[in-house]
Structure formats: structure tokens, C-alpha cells
Wavefront OBJ file of the C-alpha trace (Angstrom):
o trace
v 16.919 -19.138 9.026
v 13.223 -17.994 8.478
v 11.845 -15.166 6.802
v 9.549 -13.550 8.716
v 6.533 -11.904 6.906
v 7.554 -8.222 6.567
v 8.600 -7.928 11.016
v 7.584 -4.669 11.219
v 4.812 -6.469 13.380
v 7.452 -8.530 15.232
v 7.811 -5.415 17.097
v 4.367 -4.196 17.940
v 2.278 -5.053 21.322
v 1.887 -8.792 21.752
v -1.030 -8.405 24.803
v -4.031 -8.838 22.601
v -4.375 -12.264 21.332
v -6.747 -12.983 18.321
v -10.662 -14.648 19.046
v -11.308 -18.104 18.458
v -13.047 -18.056 14.848
v -15.606 -20.585 15.484
v -13.656 -23.446 13.283
v -13.892 -21.055 10.769
v -10.246 -20.961 10.041
v -10.056 -24.959 10.023
v -11.559 -26.463 7.061
v -14.215 -24.337 6.841
v -16.629 -21.955 5.907
v -14.694 -18.250 5.357
v -13.994 -16.888 8.518
v -14.609 -13.546 7.961
v -18.077 -13.670 7.134
v -20.947 -13.249 9.219
v -24.737 -12.140 9.568
v -25.233 -7.977 10.515
v -28.130 -6.341 10.814
v -31.483 -5.955 8.754
v -29.626 -3.785 6.205
v -25.692 -4.281 6.951
v -23.954 -8.010 6.538
v -21.200 -8.152 8.841
v -17.404 -8.910 8.244
v -16.446 -11.414 10.987
v -12.342 -10.578 11.998
v -12.502 -6.638 10.629
v -11.820 -5.163 13.610
v -8.596 -6.403 15.294
v -8.401 -7.667 18.710
v -5.999 -4.559 19.620
v -8.426 -1.697 18.791
v -9.908 -1.832 22.392
v -11.913 1.146 24.198
v -8.737 1.714 26.191
v -6.316 2.143 23.498
v -8.524 4.086 21.257
v -7.199 7.483 20.768
v -9.743 9.571 17.975
v -11.418 8.773 15.274
v -8.959 9.179 12.426
v -9.376 12.448 10.185
v -12.073 12.291 7.349
v -9.566 13.251 4.358
v -6.625 11.315 5.599
v -5.859 8.198 2.515
v -6.785 4.347 2.366
v -5.814 1.636 0.337
v -7.763 -1.380 0.746
v -8.499 -5.043 -0.536
v -12.124 -6.086 -0.652
v -12.011 -10.171 -1.273
v -14.121 -12.003 -3.269
v -16.177 -14.524 -1.996
v -17.016 -16.468 -5.043
v -20.218 -17.890 -5.904
v -19.751 -21.070 -3.331
v -17.704 -20.365 -0.483
v -18.741 -23.059 1.965
v -18.436 -25.579 -1.580
v -14.931 -25.149 -2.217
v -14.337 -25.334 1.402
v -15.668 -28.815 0.474
v -14.296 -29.751 -2.535
v -11.125 -28.997 -1.093
v -10.794 -31.416 1.856
v -12.839 -34.190 -0.706
v -9.573 -33.957 -3.376
v -7.299 -33.924 -0.044
v -8.603 -36.740 2.406
v -7.170 -40.157 0.754
v -10.466 -42.286 1.905
v -12.655 -39.753 0.289
v -14.250 -41.024 -2.921
v -12.682 -37.479 -4.854
v -9.534 -38.269 -3.260
v -6.918 -36.603 -6.431
v -9.772 -35.315 -8.641
v -8.254 -31.962 -9.071
v -9.449 -29.453 -11.136
v -7.978 -26.923 -13.923
v -7.067 -23.419 -12.669
v -10.206 -22.130 -15.018
v -12.273 -25.177 -13.869
v -12.111 -24.403 -10.362
v -12.092 -20.582 -10.925
v -15.324 -21.358 -12.998
v -17.252 -23.457 -10.411
v -15.715 -21.039 -7.500
v -14.720 -18.239 -8.093
v -16.485 -14.488 -8.348
v -18.807 -14.196 -11.081
v -18.955 -10.978 -13.667
v -22.509 -10.241 -11.675
v -20.632 -10.474 -8.340
v -17.888 -8.629 -8.907
v -19.907 -5.561 -10.792
v -22.355 -4.952 -7.975
v -19.145 -4.931 -5.627
v -17.211 -2.501 -8.092
v -20.329 -0.232 -8.223
v -21.448 0.121 -4.155
v -17.307 1.198 -4.095
v -17.811 3.834 -6.535
v -20.801 4.742 -4.916
v -19.603 5.219 -1.862
v -16.721 7.385 -2.922
v -13.715 5.088 -3.107
v -11.367 4.625 -6.594
v -11.410 1.145 -7.882
v -7.607 0.589 -8.934
v -7.441 -2.545 -9.741
v -8.922 -6.469 -10.096
v -8.408 -9.408 -9.860
v -9.482 -13.360 -9.856
v -9.504 -12.563 -5.753
v -9.398 -8.722 -4.849
v -10.940 -5.862 -5.740
v -8.385 -2.578 -4.500
v -9.675 0.831 -4.139
v -8.411 3.436 -2.514
v -10.042 6.966 -1.010
v -10.088 8.677 2.328
v -10.966 7.891 5.500
v -14.981 9.565 5.327
v -15.020 7.439 1.900
v -13.949 4.178 3.767
v -16.512 4.749 6.381
v -19.417 5.160 4.131
v -18.896 1.929 2.325
v -18.073 -0.301 5.296
v -20.280 0.927 7.713
v -18.052 1.785 10.593
v -15.483 4.562 11.749
v -12.302 4.663 11.571
v -10.216 5.449 14.894
v -6.151 5.850 15.533
v -5.057 3.505 18.595
v -1.904 2.602 20.362
v -0.850 -0.363 19.620
v 2.860 -1.085 21.260
v 4.578 1.553 20.818
v 2.866 3.105 17.379
v 0.017 4.061 17.202
v -2.737 2.525 13.734
v -6.293 3.052 12.261
v -8.214 0.208 12.609
v -12.578 0.597 12.365
v -13.609 0.989 16.157
v -16.016 -1.325 15.356
v -16.572 -4.317 12.675
v -17.331 -3.471 8.969
v -20.037 -4.402 7.066
v -20.995 -4.333 3.187
v -24.714 -3.950 2.327
v -26.872 -6.639 2.943
v -27.422 -7.152 -1.128
v -24.283 -7.958 -1.374
v -24.061 -10.704 1.291
v -22.212 -14.026 0.275
v -20.226 -11.602 -2.531
v -18.183 -10.549 0.052
v -15.389 -12.423 1.540
v -13.514 -10.216 3.807
v -11.694 -6.730 3.441
v -7.890 -5.437 4.295
v -6.433 -2.715 5.025
v -8.781 -0.684 7.069
v -6.189 -0.676 9.444
v -2.762 0.213 8.865
v -0.917 -1.176 11.040
v 2.131 -3.244 9.217
v 1.471 -6.296 8.068
v 4.445 -7.952 6.535
v 6.710 -11.313 6.837
v 10.742 -11.702 7.978
v 12.773 -14.234 6.785
v 13.577 -16.547 9.788
v 17.020 -18.640 9.556
v 19.877 -17.864 10.872
v 21.345 -16.196 7.454
v 23.456 -13.410 7.649
v 22.555 -10.688 5.425
v 24.389 -11.193 2.320
v 25.286 -7.798 1.638
v 28.584 -8.236 4.181
v 30.506 -11.355 3.279
v 29.892 -13.849 6.557
v 32.153 -17.483 7.452
v 32.064 -20.253 9.393
v 35.710 -21.092 11.482
v 36.319 -24.263 12.225
v 37.232 -26.746 13.071
v 34.552 -28.896 11.578
v 33.695 -32.255 11.264
v 33.026 -33.658 7.689
v 30.113 -36.182 9.019
v 28.637 -36.363 12.664
v 31.239 -37.510 15.426
v 34.146 -37.363 12.487
v 35.728 -35.161 14.558
v 36.097 -34.793 17.965
v 36.749 -31.833 20.511
v 39.732 -33.699 22.608
v 41.088 -30.320 24.059
v 38.216 -28.899 24.960
v 35.835 -29.653 27.877
v 33.486 -32.564 27.754
v 29.309 -32.672 28.017
v 27.225 -34.789 29.502
v 29.984 -37.183 30.610
v 31.846 -37.868 26.619
v 33.927 -35.998 24.399
v 31.754 -34.303 22.192
v 32.388 -33.498 18.286
v 32.800 -30.629 16.359
v 29.986 -29.051 14.169
v 29.857 -30.453 10.975
v 30.755 -28.055 8.246
v 27.417 -28.520 6.631
v 25.482 -31.741 5.409
v 24.853 -31.140 1.403
v 22.211 -33.104 -0.879
v 24.097 -36.110 -0.633
v 23.780 -36.844 3.173
v 20.379 -35.047 3.092
v 19.213 -37.419 0.601
v 20.078 -40.680 2.630
v 19.166 -39.487 5.262
v 15.642 -39.062 3.886
v 15.433 -41.559 1.647
v 15.370 -40.444 -1.148
v 16.554 -43.763 -3.077
v 16.484 -43.327 -6.456
v 13.562 -40.738 -6.693
v 15.310 -37.431 -8.372
v 11.899 -35.755 -8.605
v 11.577 -36.099 -12.937
v 8.516 -34.336 -13.723
v 7.596 -32.130 -10.960
v 7.379 -28.113 -10.654
v 8.250 -27.223 -7.371
v 7.878 -23.704 -6.330
v 9.281 -21.298 -3.896
v 8.354 -17.996 -2.169
v 10.408 -15.147 -0.675
v 10.659 -11.203 -1.036
v 12.316 -9.946 -3.489
v 14.541 -11.756 -6.146
v 18.674 -12.364 -5.493
v 20.894 -10.523 -8.814
v 22.648 -13.851 -8.482
v 21.218 -16.528 -8.294
v 21.568 -18.583 -11.446
v 25.417 -17.999 -10.899
v 25.419 -18.899 -7.360
v 23.079 -22.249 -7.686
v 25.326 -23.649 -10.960
v 27.915 -23.605 -9.330
v 27.814 -24.851 -5.510
v 26.065 -27.865 -7.154
v 28.901 -28.107 -9.290
v 31.214 -28.067 -6.200
v 29.048 -30.580 -4.164
v 28.580 -33.140 -6.826
v 24.495 -32.275 -7.343
v 23.097 -32.716 -10.632
v 23.971 -29.695 -12.615
v 20.785 -27.231 -13.285
v 19.444 -28.784 -17.052
v 18.526 -25.230 -19.461
v 14.807 -23.835 -18.282
v 15.057 -25.973 -14.960
v 15.146 -22.884 -13.032
v 13.199 -19.842 -13.849
v 11.862 -16.487 -11.660
v 8.286 -15.253 -11.762
v 8.865 -11.993 -11.141
v 6.911 -8.102 -10.289
v 7.095 -5.726 -12.446
v 8.379 -2.729 -9.691
v 10.090 -3.513 -5.973
v 8.693 -1.764 -2.663
v 9.645 -0.717 0.329
v 12.971 -2.319 -0.206
v 14.633 -0.571 2.655
v 11.997 -1.065 5.619
v 11.527 -4.488 4.221
v 15.609 -5.291 4.241
v 15.657 -6.166 0.670
v 18.863 -7.447 0.142
v 18.296 -10.134 3.458
v 16.173 -11.822 1.652
v 18.555 -12.995 -1.478
v 20.196 -15.046 0.989
v 16.340 -16.884 2.004
v 16.358 -17.707 -1.978
v 19.607 -19.242 -2.435
v 19.035 -21.519 1.072
v 15.199 -22.271 -0.681
v 16.683 -23.201 -4.069
v 19.823 -24.767 -3.375
v 18.087 -27.140 -1.077
v 15.113 -28.359 -2.931
v 17.735 -29.339 -5.712
v 20.072 -30.637 -3.332
v 17.237 -33.145 -2.293
v 14.894 -33.367 -5.521
v 17.688 -32.309 -8.210
v 15.514 -32.992 -11.173
v 12.899 -31.233 -9.721
v 11.457 -28.153 -12.136
v 12.282 -24.939 -9.762
v 10.460 -21.899 -9.587
v 10.769 -19.128 -7.427
v 8.359 -16.427 -7.460
v 9.428 -13.459 -5.895
v 6.960 -10.805 -4.269
v 7.293 -6.733 -4.527
v 7.502 -6.345 -0.819
v 7.720 -8.222 2.461
v 3.892 -7.064 2.927
v 1.179 -9.597 3.577
v -0.745 -8.000 0.464
v 2.721 -8.591 -2.290
v 2.929 -11.774 -0.522
v -1.047 -13.699 -1.279
v -0.566 -12.417 -4.866
v 2.524 -13.878 -5.436
v 0.337 -16.997 -3.584
v -2.348 -16.700 -5.861
v -0.045 -16.137 -8.573
v 1.347 -20.010 -8.706
v -2.139 -21.263 -8.240
v -4.328 -19.116 -10.817
v -1.776 -20.279 -13.216
v -0.446 -23.409 -11.661
v 3.139 -22.721 -11.640
v 3.898 -25.520 -9.936
v 2.391 -28.572 -7.862
v 4.511 -28.442 -4.292
v 5.709 -24.456 -2.775
v 7.659 -24.363 -0.281
v 7.480 -20.589 1.809
v 10.485 -20.075 4.229
v 8.853 -16.385 6.211
v 5.817 -16.232 8.715
v 5.065 -13.955 11.660
v 3.368 -14.769 14.955
v -0.130 -15.284 14.609
v -0.758 -12.751 17.527
v 0.702 -9.893 14.381
v -2.335 -12.297 12.436
v -5.706 -10.576 11.786
v -8.772 -12.582 10.076
v -8.977 -10.548 7.785
v -5.913 -11.720 6.224
v -5.912 -15.483 7.544
v -9.358 -15.863 5.730
v -7.807 -14.242 2.651
v -4.397 -16.795 3.277
v -7.167 -19.704 3.370
v -9.017 -18.940 0.083
v -5.886 -19.236 -1.616
v -4.789 -22.511 -0.356
v -7.943 -24.015 -0.453
v -8.141 -23.133 -4.442
v -4.744 -24.581 -4.623
v -6.164 -27.592 -2.998
v -8.896 -28.075 -5.348
v -6.392 -27.714 -8.128
v -3.769 -30.313 -5.973
v -1.634 -27.328 -5.286
v -0.021 -28.021 -1.915
v 2.001 -25.480 0.550
v 4.380 -25.527 2.877
v 5.291 -23.309 5.396
v 8.843 -23.467 8.114
v 7.177 -23.304 11.842
v 9.362 -20.458 13.090
v 12.658 -20.478 14.961
v 11.977 -19.459 17.960
v 10.236 -22.329 20.079
v 7.161 -21.685 21.474
v 8.211 -17.773 21.286
v 8.367 -16.617 24.942
v 11.731 -15.472 25.104
v 10.874 -13.738 21.365
v 7.599 -11.731 22.624
v 6.596 -12.620 25.830
v 3.857 -14.701 24.504
v 3.582 -18.422 24.413
v 2.179 -18.980 20.895
v 2.412 -20.629 17.587
v 3.318 -18.573 13.578
v 0.966 -17.953 10.931
v 0.882 -18.586 8.090
v 2.152 -22.375 9.225
v -0.722 -22.041 12.147
v -3.619 -22.427 9.376
v -5.504 -25.567 8.781
v -4.802 -25.930 4.853
v -1.514 -25.673 4.798
v 1.567 -28.424 5.945
v 3.742 -26.251 8.658
v 7.075 -28.227 8.621
v 8.758 -28.097 11.769
v 12.554 -29.013 12.888
v 15.113 -31.411 13.949
v 18.795 -31.648 15.116
v 20.575 -34.243 12.841
v 23.009 -36.800 12.927
v 24.684 -38.194 9.685
v 27.147 -40.632 9.822
v 30.541 -42.543 8.579
v 28.765 -43.268 4.728
v 26.097 -41.145 5.012
v 24.757 -43.410 7.599
v 21.283 -41.805 9.975
v 22.793 -41.823 13.208
v 19.524 -39.811 15.299
v 17.685 -36.934 14.842
v 16.551 -34.062 18.250
v 13.609 -32.102 17.696
v 16.054 -28.807 17.017
v 16.392 -27.089 20.727
v 19.419 -25.161 22.053
v 20.526 -23.681 24.574
v 24.378 -22.022 24.650
v 27.090 -21.927 26.735
v 30.845 -19.796 26.386
v 34.339 -21.733 27.306
v 35.381 -20.136 30.532
v 38.805 -18.283 30.268
v 41.040 -21.207 30.899
v 39.109 -23.212 29.134
v 38.292 -25.829 31.397
v 35.223 -25.948 31.513
v 31.977 -24.105 29.738
v 30.666 -21.118 31.582
v 26.620 -21.690 33.092
v 26.634 -24.879 31.639
v 24.223 -26.110 29.569
v 23.553 -22.247 29.103
v 21.084 -20.031 27.475
v 17.974 -21.186 25.180
v 19.170 -19.535 22.091
v 16.543 -20.997 19.211
v 14.235 -23.729 18.294
v 11.691 -24.884 15.637
v 8.647 -22.781 16.480
v 5.185 -25.030 17.286
v 2.391 -25.088 19.714
v -1.744 -25.231 19.857
v -3.128 -22.221 18.067
v -5.001 -19.467 19.780
v -7.286 -19.222 16.570
v -7.509 -21.932 14.250
v -9.966 -24.917 15.456
v -8.303 -28.645 14.953
v -8.805 -29.838 11.658
v -10.457 -33.493 11.077
v -6.827 -35.021 10.328
v -4.837 -34.067 13.580
v -7.884 -35.799 15.735
v -7.181 -39.111 16.808
v -3.239 -38.563 16.429
v -2.854 -35.092 17.664
v -3.036 -35.818 21.971
v -5.916 -33.709 23.604
v -3.261 -32.702 26.235
v -2.224 -30.403 22.888
v -5.141 -30.549 20.878
v -7.209 -28.724 23.896
v -4.349 -26.645 25.585
v -6.360 -23.307 24.916
v -9.886 -24.558 24.617
v -12.071 -26.962 25.379
v -13.041 -28.096 21.699
v -9.059 -28.464 20.239
v -7.375 -26.635 18.271
v -4.855 -26.988 15.242
v -1.226 -27.888 16.786
v 1.615 -26.953 14.911
v 3.843 -28.654 12.806
v 2.662 -31.290 11.301
v 6.265 -32.921 10.155
v 9.740 -32.112 10.255
v 12.618 -32.272 8.524
v 16.509 -30.602 9.473
v 16.178 -27.234 11.156
v 19.559 -26.976 13.305
v 22.122 -24.708 12.195
v 24.379 -26.424 14.084
v 23.668 -30.083 12.099
v 23.193 -27.473 9.408
v 22.961 -26.834 5.434
v 25.866 -26.040 3.603
v 24.668 -23.204 1.360
v 27.016 -21.122 -1.344
v 25.944 -17.203 -1.889
v 27.821 -14.229 -3.790
v 28.531 -11.982 -0.425
v 30.147 -8.515 -0.319
v 33.694 -8.399 1.073
v 35.564 -5.841 2.809
v 37.830 -4.226 0.164
v 33.998 -3.990 -1.854
v 34.278 -6.830 -3.832
v 31.576 -9.384 -4.663
v 32.524 -13.015 -4.402
v 30.560 -16.324 -4.274
v 31.630 -17.937 -0.670
v 29.845 -21.494 1.113
v 28.702 -20.989 5.434
v 26.379 -23.679 7.408
v 23.005 -22.385 7.803
v 19.957 -23.862 9.903
v 16.585 -22.962 11.009
v 13.316 -24.046 9.709
v 13.318 -22.324 6.015
v 15.858 -25.301 5.550
v 13.404 -27.473 6.522
v 10.534 -25.980 4.498
v 12.273 -26.883 1.292
v 13.525 -30.082 2.401
v 10.275 -31.522 2.570
v 9.174 -29.996 -0.088
v 12.217 -31.903 -2.056
v 11.260 -35.268 -0.250
v 7.617 -34.262 -1.216
v 8.510 -33.876 -4.541
v 10.439 -37.394 -4.760
v 7.346 -38.927 -3.453
v 5.066 -37.334 -6.365
v 6.963 -38.565 -8.741
v 7.066 -41.738 -7.120
v 3.233 -42.142 -7.331
v 4.087 -41.605 -11.103
v 3.721 -38.341 -11.122
v 0.360 -37.380 -9.665
v 0.170 -34.446 -7.432
v -0.306 -35.208 -3.602
v -2.440 -32.013 -3.220
v -2.434 -30.656 0.345
v -0.787 -33.405 1.915
v -1.867 -33.350 5.661
v -4.410 -35.912 5.379
v -1.784 -38.154 3.603
v 0.414 -37.813 6.102
v -1.790 -38.142 8.947
v -2.571 -41.117 7.206
v 0.793 -42.634 7.367
v 1.581 -41.759 11.723
v 2.622 -44.342 13.494
v 4.065 -46.416 10.079
v 8.095 -47.225 9.022
v 7.254 -44.005 7.047
v 8.400 -41.659 9.405
v 11.413 -41.594 12.051
v 9.779 -41.081 15.638
v 12.261 -38.329 16.329
v 12.508 -37.064 20.204
v 14.860 -35.256 22.612
v 16.606 -38.009 23.744
v 17.275 -40.565 21.416
v 20.824 -42.063 22.841
v 19.829 -42.180 26.331
v 22.636 -39.228 27.069
v 23.115 -35.684 26.750
v 23.503 -34.392 23.311
v 25.592 -31.661 22.336
v 28.593 -30.580 20.050
v 31.425 -27.857 20.067
v 31.240 -24.463 17.415
v 33.680 -21.950 16.983
v 32.720 -19.569 15.323
v 34.647 -15.580 14.202
v 34.022 -13.130 16.414
v 33.081 -10.807 13.231
v 32.006 -12.621 11.407
v 34.602 -13.082 8.652
v 38.286 -14.135 10.076
v 40.033 -13.673 12.771
v 41.206 -10.841 13.487
v 39.047 -10.404 16.054
v 39.507 -13.372 17.724
v 37.277 -16.683 18.280
v 34.658 -17.561 20.010
v 34.275 -21.390 20.805
v 30.497 -22.500 22.694
v 29.243 -25.632 23.128
v 25.883 -25.976 21.886
v 23.147 -28.446 23.452
v 20.531 -29.939 21.645
v 17.485 -30.940 22.170
v 16.227 -28.422 24.199
v 13.517 -26.040 22.375
v 12.282 -23.608 24.938
v 8.714 -25.557 26.846
v 8.468 -27.545 23.451
v 9.140 -31.178 24.054
v 9.864 -33.721 20.700
v 8.879 -36.987 22.886
v 7.466 -40.560 21.059
v 4.715 -40.552 19.382
v 3.078 -36.525 17.981
v 5.109 -33.924 19.315
v 4.650 -29.904 18.702
v 8.570 -29.833 17.244
v 8.889 -32.912 15.254
v 5.118 -33.151 14.588
v 4.500 -37.172 13.377
v 8.465 -37.127 12.715
v 10.252 -36.481 9.631
v 10.417 -39.025 6.521
v 12.216 -42.810 6.989
v 13.046 -44.535 3.813
v 9.882 -45.844 3.319
v 8.132 -42.625 3.659
v 8.944 -41.816 -0.213
v 9.059 -45.243 -1.311
v 4.759 -45.927 0.654
v 3.557 -43.135 -2.118
v 4.850 -46.215 -4.729
v 1.361 -47.155 -6.778
v 0.852 -50.808 -6.534
l 1 2 3 4 5 6 7 8 9 10 11 12 13 14 15 16 17 18 19 20 21 22 23 24 25 26 27 28 29 30 31 32 33 34 35 36 37 38 39 40 41 42 43 44 45 46 47 48 49 50 51 52 53 54 55 56 57 58 59 60 61 62 63 64 65 66 67 68 69 70 71 72 73 74 75 76 77 78 79 80 81 82 83 84 85 86 87 88 89 90 91 92 93 94 95 96 97 98 99 100 101 102 103 104 105 106 107 108 109 110 111 112 113 114 115 116 117 118 119 120 121 122 123 124 125 126 127 128 129 130 131 132 133 134 135 136 137 138 139 140 141 142 143 144 145 146 147 148 149 150 151 152 153 154 155 156 157 158 159 160 161 162 163 164 165 166 167 168 169 170 171 172 173 174 175 176 177 178 179 180 181 182 183 184 185 186 187 188 189 190 191 192 193 194 195 196 197 198 199 200 201 202 203 204 205 206 207 208 209 210 211 212 213 214 215 216 217 218 219 220 221 222 223 224 225 226 227 228 229 230 231 232 233 234 235 236 237 238 239 240 241 242 243 244 245 246 247 248 249 250 251 252 253 254 255 256 257 258 259 260 261 262 263 264 265 266 267 268 269 270 271 272 273 274 275 276 277 278 279 280 281 282 283 284 285 286 287 288 289 290 291 292 293 294 295 296 297 298 299 300 301 302 303 304 305 306 307 308 309 310 311 312 313 314 315 316 317 318 319 320 321 322 323 324 325 326 327 328 329 330 331 332 333 334 335 336 337 338 339 340 341 342 343 344 345 346 347 348 349 350 351 352 353 354 355 356 357 358 359 360 361 362 363 364 365 366 367 368 369 370 371 372 373 374 375 376 377 378 379 380 381 382 383 384 385 386 387 388 389 390 391 392 393 394 395 396 397 398 399 400 401 402 403 404 405 406 407 408 409 410 411 412 413 414 415 416 417 418 419 420 421 422 423 424 425 426 427 428 429 430 431 432 433 434 435 436 437 438 439 440 441 442 443 444 445 446 447 448 449 450 451 452 453 454 455 456 457 458 459 460 461 462 463 464 465 466 467 468 469 470 471 472 473 474 475 476 477 478 479 480 481 482 483 484 485 486 487 488 489 490 491 492 493 494 495 496 497 498 499 500 501 502 503 504 505 506 507 508 509 510 511 512 513 514 515 516 517 518 519 520 521 522 523 524 525 526 527 528 529 530 531 532 533 534 535 536 537 538 539 540 541 542 543 544 545 546 547 548 549 550 551 552 553 554 555 556 557 558 559 560 561 562 563 564 565 566 567 568 569 570 571 572 573 574 575 576 577 578 579 580 581 582 583 584 585 586 587 588 589 590 591 592 593 594 595 596 597 598 599 600 601 602 603 604 605 606 607 608 609 610 611 612 613 614 615 616 617 618 619 620 621 622 623 624 625 626 627 628 629 630 631 632 633 634 635 636 637 638 639 640 641 642 643 644 645 646
């Protein structure tokens, strides 16, 4: 499952792709700032790519309401990016020389004079200041006032099946504020939200797996069913547990003791404490200690119906249980957003950074790159850069729809996983054998075929693509320095001769057919709420698993924060730190049998028997070396140990 930031965005037209921002999003200068006219300073990227002349439906009414955020560039935006790179690069003399949150804000944040000047400009245009944080000034008003403030007209534009307001030309600020403003968001009112995107059923309705199952990969062969790829194939596992995942990814004796991990999602499960305690007790994980899990929540929630709030409960449950299963001694802080919209998700990330709530942050949500606007990308990157200078690393799931063609009609990556300042986590199909032995992994990509009516064959074998790890080459983010020399040019230069960011960076278990067992309180048909368990997958499983492995690595390092980890992750490329994951690890095709309840609960409406072929991720392929399904690979036994101080 993977939580796609407010999923309303995913349903709109993807005809327009975002322009390349000259590398600004990739370890450099804030993307949304550029030179303007004689008396104005342009904020590049504030006119969305979909706001074209052909889609223009005319001026928006002067009295229409506008709510916007003016993000502050701070006193030294270029210096922030440079320092974030230096403290994250193992080859730099400044590596690991992190700042406190207060030091980072003092050195790179906006000055009181800058904030006062921004507020004065906004109010003089007729806008009302509704809030001020270390990162932005929020305002409300009408279209007429916003047009005056930002030097552009606001028009209505056709976008997919809807019509939305957006600037008809790039927004700008007075030249006197040059350098003080990073960007502005909210001038366009198209939905900007995320979705949780793993193979997760709504927790408000019970879901159960049918079985038969394997207890470990290959333990229960489907001898009465047709074979596949010339062999008898096993039933899918019931769901791996922490013991099996810790063994597969080389935890050794490390538990994450003394390490703080944060998890962000929208909303908050009301049964989380009971669910995670019950799960740990049932599956041999260490019991949660007093204060080991805490939640940091907003004063109120919004857009609960639009965002499908109940659907996020399972996401939180999966993330928390997966982190604890792999790093049972780590401190876990769940930071819930007020909604699935970008503004609220950004606030949750900022809360972690401004208060340094953790060193490692797992994020199992996102959206397609075509829905990400440069203004929001710049706002996200600034938060990630502040995190980097403090020693905080962000881990984002890469997506569950492979190259996105089947989902959107356009080959593209997901965001924020495409940011050059985060660790994008791809997905694998994992085989853990008898005695918790690591057998193999493939890149996660599934094709499904149904058992024929006579039970003697698989109809249309191997079937159709159902899901797979997100990955590929960004169209908007320039190639970061740490990928050069590792990522093949065939990938890096697929969309630009200069090279672009390629996703993912690293990978872990994601395939729901070789997935993780999760426990959650769900609503049964009789209206009762009961704890129940089911197998789950998606890159929103891979992200917390990698976050937990990083907690183990930080413990191995003596507790010193790993910070933004990509430079260190790529520095280990080609070593025994990784399993080099390919789509064909055994030399023959791989598949498992799944038997599912048609109604998701019991056999009253019958069973569905299918074969799921593994290692078939849309147009993406896991090959020897770096690839766009699994990145540098998955952690092997040598990964955690490689961080030990010698």
C-alpha cells in the first residue's frame, strides 16, 4: 500500500508535464526563484504547466476567495543547500557536523526584518495575514488583492474534467523583497493532496486473507493446481513477521536502541496503541515500553470525507508495526497531518524538523510527478534541506504502479520520492525460507492469471499487470551528484542530455504476495470492532522497513545520526552491503498461488484462485547493478555492520 497524497490530484489530466528547472531542485538553489522585470522579482514555477492559453476559460471573479502561503527563502538559501550537501557527504570534511534546529534557523532562516517586510507588502495589497511560521506567511483575501500582490492575473483553466484557478503568468514580488521570498502556493486551487498507496483495504470494513498459506517461502506447495514455469509453485506466505525480516536484512544483534524514528501520515488511528501492542505480543516482537510510541497530532482535522480519513488508519498501523518489527527498541513518533493536502503534510514534516523529533522519517505517501507543481517542490525541498543540516533523513515510498502507464497513461515517477533530497525506497518480492534463511529477491512487479473453470490451467497466463514498485527517470529534477557514476546513462539521460534524477535509491520488501502480516482493529459485518490480521504490501511497507534498517545502522554507528543518507548509500554501491536484486534470481520464472475470499471476509461468495508471477514490473526491470526498480539493491547482512565505527 502506499498513501498517495490527497488522491484527488491523481484523477486529473496528465497531458502537461512539468518543465525542467535547470537543476534547481537537485541539490542547489531554490527552484522557484528567478530574475524578473525592472521592479518585480519573478517566482519561477508559480504558473502551472496546465495553465495554457488553450485551456484558459477567462478571468476569475475579483471577489473569489484566495488562501495562499508565501514561503520564506531565509537569509541564505544557497548556503542552506550547500551546507546540507556538505554534512551529508562522507567525503566532505563537514560530514556529520550537524546543527541544532535553533542553530539552523538562526543561520539560514528568515530574519525578523524579512518577515516584517513580507507582511507589510501583503497587507498593503489588501490581503490579511492569517499565520506566520518559521517557513511561511499565510494570507487570505480575494482574487483582486492577490493579483495586486503577486503581479499577475488569475484565470480559470480547464484541467482534466475540472476547471481550476491559476496564475495566467508567473507570479512575482516587489524587487525590494528579492531574496526574501522562496515561492507562493495557493494561487492555483487545483487539489494538492496525497494518497496512501499500498495494497491496503479500508480499515472501516474487515478484510481477511483466505489461504492456504505458506509459513515461509515454499513451505506449502500447490500440488493439486496447475504449475507455472515448468514447476509446482507454492502458496503465498501468510505474511512475514519481524523475525523473518530482521534475518533477511541483516539486523544481527542491533535493535535500534537510542534511535528516534518518526512516521508521517494523515489523521490518526484511534486504536493504534492497542493494535501495535497486541501485534507485538502475538508475533514475538519486543513489548512496547512506556513512552516508546507517541503521537504528535494537530488541534483539529479537516477534509476527512474528501481524504477518506479512515483509510489512513491502516497506513499508520502498517508503518508503526513494520518499524517496531525490524527495530524493536527504536523510539517511534507518529506525526499526523490535519488532512491529506500538501499544506498539512508539509506542516507535519516541518514540525519534525523545527523540533527535531527524530533523525529518521518514514513517509508512505505521494503522488505522480505530473501533479507536482514547482512551487510545492521548492517548499518540500527547503524542509528536506533544513532536515539535512540537522542530521534528519527522509524516506519516501516510490509508488505502487510501476512506470505509471497503466495507471495514468504517462510514463513517470512519483513525488516527493523524486526529490534529490530524500531517499526513495523501491520494492521487492522477498523469499525467506526455512530457518529464516534469505533465499532471493526480485524486483516487485506482478502479473495475475485466474484459474480456469476446469481447474486445469491458468487463463491467459501469465496474465495482466496488477502492481509494482514505482521507479524511472524524473522529467523535472536534475541528476544529483551522488547518482553520477552509479546510475547508467541510459536511465539518467532518458529525458535530458544533461541527466535527471532516477528513482529509487534503495529497496526492500513490498510485494503483497510475499508481504508483511499486519494487525489492526476493523469493523465486522455485525458492527463490532475487532482486532484482525491480514497480509499487506506496497512500497509503503518498504519505506518503514528501510527506515527501521537505518535505525539499526545508526545504532551500529554509535548513535550518530546518518542524516540525509543518499551519499552514504551510494558510496556503498557494489559492495557486500547490498543484495543485488534482479528479476530472475533463480534462472527460471517465479510465481505463487493466492486463494482469496471474493468478498474479502469469508467463503460465502466463493473463492478466487490466481497465480501471481513475480519480477514483472511494467516497463521497469531489475537487472544486475543499479536499476529503476530496486536502486542499489536491498540491505544485506553487511549493510548495518558497515556503519560500525572502527
